[in-house]
N, C-alpha and C positions, 0 to 999 in steps of 0.2 A: 470531252476531246469531241463535242460537239451531239449530234443526235444518238444514240444508241440503236443500233439495229435490233428489231423486234427477238428474232431469233437466232442464234448464233450456237454455232459449232468451234471446237478447236483448231477443226481444220479450216472453217472460216478466216481464223484467225492466224492463220500460217503455221500451227504446229505440223512436223514432223515425225519420223522414225527416227532422223538424227535428236530432238529434244526429250523424245518417249523411253530411250534407252538409259538418258540420267536418272529416271525417275526411282527411288531405291526405299519410297516410304507409301504404306498403302492411304493414307490419311493427308497427304500432302495434295496440296487441290494447283495444275500450271493456272498460269496467267499473263497476261503479258500487259508490260510496262508500255501507257501512251501519254504520261508524265513524269520527271523525275524534280522533287525539288529538293532545298535542303536536310528536311526533317518527317517530310511524308513522299510516298510515289502512288502514283492513280496509276489502276492496272485496269483488265477485262480480262474474264474468262466467261465460260458458259454459263453463270448464272450473274451473269452482268458486271457492271463496275463498280471499283470496289475504292475504297483508301488504305492504306499499308503503312506499315511501318516498316524501314529498313534493317538488315541487320549488320551491314555491312555500311561504309563509307560512303557517302552520296554518289563523290564522284566516281565508284567503282560499278554503277548501272548508267545505263543508257536507255534513251527510248527504243523502244522496238524488241529491250529483252522480253527472257521468258523469266519467270520463277517459279518457286512452287512456296506456296502459300497455306498456313499451318493457324487459324484461328485470325489475328490482321498482321501477321508477323510475316515479310517477303525473306525468300532465302537469298544467298548469293544469286545471281543470275547464269544459268544454265549456260554450258558451254558453247559459245557463238556460232552460227554457218557465213555470218560476213560480223564486219567490223568496220567504222568508218572513224579514224582515228588523224588524229593533227598534234603537232607540239604546239602548246599553250601560246596563244598572243602575249606579245611584250617580252619583258627578261624571266620570265620564270622557264624553267627545265624540263618541263613534266609533259606526256602525253596526252592530250583531251578526248576523250571519248564523243562524239557527233552523235553517232545511233547504231544500232545495231539489227542486225537479221534482215534485213536489206538485199532485196532479191536484184534490183536496177534502178542505179544512181541516173538521179533526171538531171541532166547539165545545163539551167536556163541560162542564154544569151539574146542579145539581140540584135536586128538586123540595122546598128547603127552603129555609131562612134563605141557601143560598149565591148563589140565586136572584137576578141584578143583573143588572137590564136596560142599567145604564150599562156594567158588562164586557160584557155582551154584542155590543151597541153598539161597541164599543172590538175586539174579535176579529173582526166583521165588515168594519170598515174595515182591519185587518191582512188579512184574503182577499181584499179588493178591491186593497187594493195588491199584492199578493203575484202575482195575476193566477188567485185558487183558486178552484172550487167552495164555497160556504159550507153546513155540515150543523147543524144543532143538535142535538144528542143530549142531553136528558134523562132522567137516571137518577132512582133510586126512585121509582120511581113507586109500588112497593110501602108507602112509608112515608107518605102521604096517602089519605087517602076520596077526591078528584077530584084529577086530574092537569090535567081540561080547562084548567084557569084559566091554570096553567105553560106550556100546550102554545099555548092564545091569543095571550098577552103576546109569547112567542118570536114566533109567527109572524107577529103586525104589525110587527114589527122589520124586515123586509127584504121582496120579494117575489121576490128570487132565492134566498133560504136556505128550506130543505127542512127540515125538521122532526119527528123519531123519539122518541117517548117508551118507556122502555123500563125491566125490571127488571135491570142487569147481570149479577143472578147467577144466572138464566136462560138459557142457552147459546142457548136454541130463540129465543129473544126477540131476543137479540143480531146472533145468525146472518142479522137482518134489514138489518143493515148493509152485505151482500156485494157489493148493486149496487157501492157504493162503494169497496172494496177486493177487486175481481180482473179478470180479463183484463189483469193486467199493471199495473192502476191502482193509485195510490197515495194511501194517506189518513194526514193526518195528526194528533194527537190533541191538543190544547190544552184547557188547564181549571185552576180551581183546586184546591189538594193536596184530596184525600180525593173528591171528587166520583165515583170510580168510573174514571178513564181507564185506571188498571192491569189491574182487573176485569172491564172492556171488550178490554184488549188479550190478557188470557188468555184470553179465548173466542174471540175473533178469531184467537190464534194457536197456542193450541195450549198454553201455556204457562202455569209454575206461580210467578209471582213473586210475593216476598212484599207481600200485603196486609196495613192496618192497620187497625182500627174509627174510626169517627166520634167524634169527643170529644161526647157529649151536651149539652154545657153550649151550644156553639155552632154545633153541623154541623159543624164543619169536621174532617178528617184531617191525619196527616202523612205529608212525603212519603216517597213511595217509589222511586219514578222517578228517577235520580240524572243520569243522561244521555241525551243520546240516541242512537237506534238504528234501522236500516231492517232492521226483520222480514219474513219470508213470512207471510202470513195462508193461511187451510185452504181458502181462497176463490180461492186461484190469483194473488192481489195480493202488496202490502206495505202497512204500517202503520209509522208513524215516531210514535213517543209520546214525550211532551216533558214534562221535570219540572215541578212548577209555577210557573209566573211571578208572581214579586211585584211585577215592575211589569210592564209593557206599553208602551212609549213608542214612540208612533210616531211616524214621520219619512216627509217624503216620500209622506204620503197623502192630500192635498186635494181628489186625485179622488175616492179613495175613502169618503173622510168625506162627502164629497157625496153619493153613492149612495146611501150608509146615511140620509142626512137629506134625500131628495130630497123630502118633501111639504114638510120647512118649505123647501127652495129655489124648489117651485113657489107657494108659496105668496106669497115674501117677490116675486117675479116680479112682483106683480101692485100691489108700496107704488111711490107717486108718484114719490119722488126715487130714484135709479139708486145713492147712497149712502148708502141708510135705516140709521141704527143699532136701529131696530125696541124704538126705547124710547119716546119721547114726539113724535116728529114725525108731522106732518099727513098724511092716506090712508096711513097705515103699515096695509098689508093684514095683516101678521102681528100686531101688535095688537090688530086687528081680530076675526081669527079665534081668540084665546085671549080676548077679551071673548064671543063667541060659544060658547066651547065647542068650536073645532073640532082647536084646537093647546092639548096640554096645556104650561103656565109651565114646566116641568120637561124637558122634552124639548127645548125653544126653551134652556134655561140648558145644559145637555151639550152640545147642538149648539157650542153659545159654547166651553163648556170645554175640549171633543177639539180643535177647530178651532187655537184657539190655541195649547193647548198643543202640535198638531203642527208650527204653525211657526217656534216658540220654537225647537222640539227640530232639524227642518231647518236653520233659519238656524244653531245652536249647534253642529250638525257641521259647517256646511259654512265655517263660521270656525276649526275645528280643523283643518278641512283644507287649508285657507288659509297656517295659522300651518305646518303641516308641513313643506307644499312650500317656504314663505320660507325656514323652517331648515334646508331642505335645500340648499336654493343657498345659504344663508351659510356652512354647511359648505363645499361644493362649492369657493366662489368663496376661504375660508382656504385649504386642502390646496392648489391651484391657484395662489396667492399664494408660501406656503412653499415650492412646488418650484422656482417663478420665480428664488426667492431661493437657493436652491442648487444652481442650475443645471441643475435638471431639469425634460425637460418634463411639458404637463399628461400627466392619466390621458390622454384621449383619442390625443395623437400619442405613445405610446409604445408 
């Protein structure tokens, strides 16, 4: 996880009364996970960094989790304060943990062709679903004549999001992010490949990970971060950098999406009919707002798309879980029947 702090306390790691209330064993030692692998975990506690053996499937752990350690064995994760999760990429219908116990989600984008309102709205919904504070970080301000239009566009997306514009190659400018990663607080960075996440990370942590140049033809870069890790910052907090995600499929995020598009819902509350589809119904406040220029048609379209996608992903994952439970019950019933045919008691009676 990089250079380890000489002296560290649980509070320095982000420990709070929320986690302390979950301790029920005197000999258990609290530690925070800074890396998760298939067969081992890396964690840090007051005594320093250690390698641990998980007692639950690796997919149940996330970088940033707190565990209780006995010997070399890590307990299941303590109940989280915040949880960044998405539906797995590809055809799988499972939730995938991204990071845990993150205070602020730093959404990194650049002042060039990478700036994408729809993507920012998606990340803002991810932040809201997790319970994190959203922070939009605009990089590459040195490449445009005036970054103000990018800043205004970002600020208009959510009253909850702070917006900081900076040149990621200037350490003094990146230091403006210190309030979000000091005093034991944890900042997680998300965004597309090539927007400067690794450069920001290096400035905040004093690291020197490889960075790659932007392809001039499409303003995109190549992936440099390949795994998630919890790293100490120069400001007394923690940073989690994530690989650029090709797909961010939201799930269980209905309330968060509603918050991101609160302006649309406020207007829709004035519709004559409660089940208004905002298409051609009489007394539709939404279509009237669009006609007046108070609501952009593209914003309504983005809300509809994200809401429909979230409902689909949530339903699909729930259905997959139900199938897994049914399959598990079937296997248990078959094994029980086989044991009875052999004159053996069921597992629970042995």
